[in-house]
C-alpha positions as a printed Julia matrix, in Angstrom:
233×3 Matrix{Float64}:
   0.0    0.0    0.0
   1.16   3.53  -0.75
   1.13   6.23   1.9
  -1.89   7.77   0.19
  -3.77   4.49   0.53
  -2.7    4.13   4.16
  -3.85   7.68   4.89
  -7.17   7.04   3.17
  -7.68   3.99   5.4
  -6.66   6.07   8.44
  -9.21   8.73   7.52
 -12.0    6.19   7.26
 -11.65   5.2   10.92
  -9.68   8.11  12.5
  -8.24   5.84  15.23
  -7.84   7.74  18.5
  -4.63   5.88  19.31
  -3.03   7.26  16.13
  -3.96  10.89  16.71
  -0.83  12.19  14.98
  -1.64  10.61  11.58
  -2.73  13.82   9.86
   0.35  15.67  11.09
   2.65  13.01   9.67
   0.83  12.82   6.36
   1.0   16.59   5.83
   4.63  16.7    6.99
   5.46  14.07   4.38
   3.91  16.28   1.7
   6.14  19.17   2.8
   9.14  16.83   2.88
   8.6   15.76  -0.73
   8.45  19.36  -1.91
  10.97  21.25   0.21
  13.66  19.0    1.7
  15.97  18.38  -1.24
  15.47  21.65  -3.12
  15.13  24.12  -0.23
  16.85  22.43   2.7
  13.66  22.62   4.78
  13.08  19.52   6.88
  10.19  18.27   9.01
  11.49  17.4   12.49
   9.54  15.73  15.27
   9.68  17.95  18.35
   8.79  17.65  22.01
   7.74  20.11  24.71
   8.93  19.81  28.28
   6.16  18.33  30.36
   3.94  17.65  27.36
   5.9   15.1   25.33
   5.26  15.15  21.59
   4.61  18.66  20.33
   4.1   18.06  16.62
   6.38  18.3   13.6
   8.48  21.41  13.01
   9.44  22.79   9.59
  12.99  24.04   9.89
  15.94  24.85   7.66
  18.79  22.37   7.9
  22.37  23.54   8.27
  24.06  23.45   4.88
  26.29  25.44   2.57
  23.47  27.87   1.74
  21.39  28.18   4.9
  23.18  30.25   7.53
  23.76  29.13  11.09
  20.65  30.91  12.37
  18.34  28.49  10.54
  14.72  29.56  10.4
  11.78  27.82  12.06
   8.8   28.29   9.77
   6.05  26.66  11.77
   4.71  23.25  12.69
   2.04  20.65  12.29
   0.44  20.24  15.71
  -0.03  16.77  17.15
  -3.62  16.84  15.84
  -2.51  17.98  12.38
  -3.36  21.69  12.42
  -0.87  23.83  10.49
   0.81  26.8   12.2
   2.71  29.46  10.25
   4.82  31.21  12.88
   5.58  34.12  10.55
   1.96  35.29  10.55
   0.59  37.83  12.97
  -2.6   37.06  14.84
  -4.17  33.64  14.37
  -1.39  31.65  12.73
  -3.27  28.33  12.64
  -5.11  26.56   9.85
  -7.52  24.11  11.5
  -6.74  21.23   9.2
  -7.86  18.64  11.75
 -11.38  20.1   11.73
 -11.42  20.17   7.94
 -10.27  16.56   7.86
 -12.98  15.56  10.31
 -15.58  17.31   8.17
 -14.62  15.24   5.15
 -12.55  17.74   3.2
 -10.85  15.96   0.25
  -7.25  15.02   0.9
  -6.03  17.08  -2.05
  -7.62  20.18  -0.51
  -6.05  19.48   2.88
  -2.61  19.29   1.3
  -3.12  22.37  -0.88
  -4.46  24.35   2.05
  -1.58  23.37   4.3
   1.03  24.34   1.71
  -0.7   27.63   0.92
  -0.96  28.48   4.63
   2.74  27.86   5.28
   3.55  30.18   2.34
   7.0   28.79   1.54
   8.58  29.95  -1.73
   8.13  27.61  -4.7
  11.8   28.08  -5.61
  14.74  28.5   -3.21
  16.42  31.92  -3.17
  19.77  30.23  -3.91
  20.66  26.91  -5.47
  21.44  24.02  -3.09
  23.03  21.96  -5.85
  26.15  21.11  -3.87
  24.41  20.54  -0.53
  24.16  17.05   0.93
  20.39  17.37   1.37
  20.14  17.96  -2.38
  22.45  15.13  -3.41
  21.0   12.62  -0.93
  17.5   14.06  -0.68
  15.67  11.05  -2.09
  16.96   8.68   0.61
  16.04  11.09   3.43
  12.59  11.52   1.92
  12.24   7.73   1.74
  13.13   7.43   5.43
  10.57  10.08   6.28
   7.87   8.36   4.22
   8.56   5.07   6.0
   8.28   6.9    9.32
   5.0    8.52   8.25
   3.54   5.17   7.22
   4.4    3.75  10.63
   2.9    6.79  12.35
  -0.37   6.19  10.49
  -0.47   2.67  11.95
   0.72   3.36  15.49
   0.2    6.22  17.91
   2.83   8.09  19.93
   2.1    5.93  22.99
   2.84   2.76  21.03
   5.81   3.87  18.93
   8.28   6.69  19.39
   9.65   8.29  16.24
  12.32  10.98  16.47
  14.52  12.68  13.89
  15.4   16.08  15.36
  19.15  16.46  15.99
  18.41  17.14  19.66
  17.0   13.63  20.02
  19.31  11.63  17.74
  22.72  13.31  17.74
  24.07  11.38  20.74
  22.98   8.06  19.24
  24.53   9.01  15.89
  27.86   9.69  17.58
  27.67   6.36  19.38
  26.49   4.25  16.43
  27.65   5.8   13.16
  31.32   5.48  12.16
  30.61   8.29   9.69
  29.14  10.64  12.29
  31.76  13.34  11.58
  30.93  13.6    7.86
  30.28  17.11   6.6
  26.54  17.9    6.6
  25.68  14.56   8.21
  22.24  13.44   6.97
  20.95  12.87  10.5
  18.94   9.84  11.5
  15.51   8.46  12.34
  14.98   6.69  15.66
  12.13   4.18  15.96
  11.6    2.93  19.52
   9.03   0.66  21.14
   9.47  -0.54  24.73
  13.07  -1.76  24.95
  13.57  -2.2   21.21
  14.83   0.46  18.87
  16.26   0.88  15.4
  18.31   3.85  14.19
  18.42   4.6   10.46
  20.71   7.27   9.01
  19.13   9.73   6.6
  21.05   8.15   3.72
  19.4    4.8    4.48
  22.08   3.0    6.51
  20.71   0.95   9.42
  23.07   1.84  12.26
  23.33  -1.52  13.98
  26.53  -2.84  12.44
  24.64  -5.02   9.97
  25.55  -3.06   6.81
  21.85  -3.0    5.87
  20.68   0.01   3.9
  17.01   0.66   3.21
  17.87   2.96   0.31
  19.86   0.18  -1.36
  16.93  -2.19  -0.8
  14.54   0.33  -2.31
  16.78   0.89  -5.34
  16.89  -2.88  -5.84
  13.12  -3.07  -6.08
  11.89  -3.42  -2.49
   8.7   -1.42  -2.02
   7.98   1.14   0.68
   5.35  -1.13   2.27
   7.95  -3.9    2.54
  10.43  -1.53   4.17
   7.74  -0.45   6.62
   6.97  -4.08   7.45
  10.67  -4.85   7.98
  11.15  -2.03  10.48
   7.79  -2.78  12.08
   8.75  -6.41  12.67
  12.04  -5.42  14.24
  10.66  -2.88  16.67
   7.58  -4.88  17.58
   9.61  -8.02  18.33
């Protein structure tokens, strides 16, 4: 099943345990459009005392984006879209629209319009790692989004913000010091976890690489099932 099919199934039942499904689906749409070309990444964030706080849209550090990378806004845990550059009410109530049966295409178009990101980057990112390796990072994010549509935050933890994964990258990745490191995705359930670098390498010493598997014909649903089996035990 594609992520669109999984989201359609999610919409038909709106499972309360998977309350973050809309946020992940919309974040994946932003990822497809803005990660490689603009260096804008969706990062899962937390809030002290509250736990999960949604998915942030933020510039990654690269040869074009300066050190004071911008935070553009977030998808709330329920899937509403906040544009932090707007004055007044910065929120598009996408979760309400979704609940009222708004077509998926309209939800996506509305979210993108509300965030008001430029269609083209101000400068070319041609030599940036996120441009050269963008497809693998986007694949990792899509796999994460598919899992999020099946499991809720109380069943499966998914993290990819540098704050949450940098220590594990240093401990697990022999290439952690590479320039513009692609980051990683942490999937954790109970005592089991799997860490996947943004270029597809599974950081467990096995030499597995989900990007290589994908390029050799393995489908996204199969990659999701593989990670699911490992973290569920």
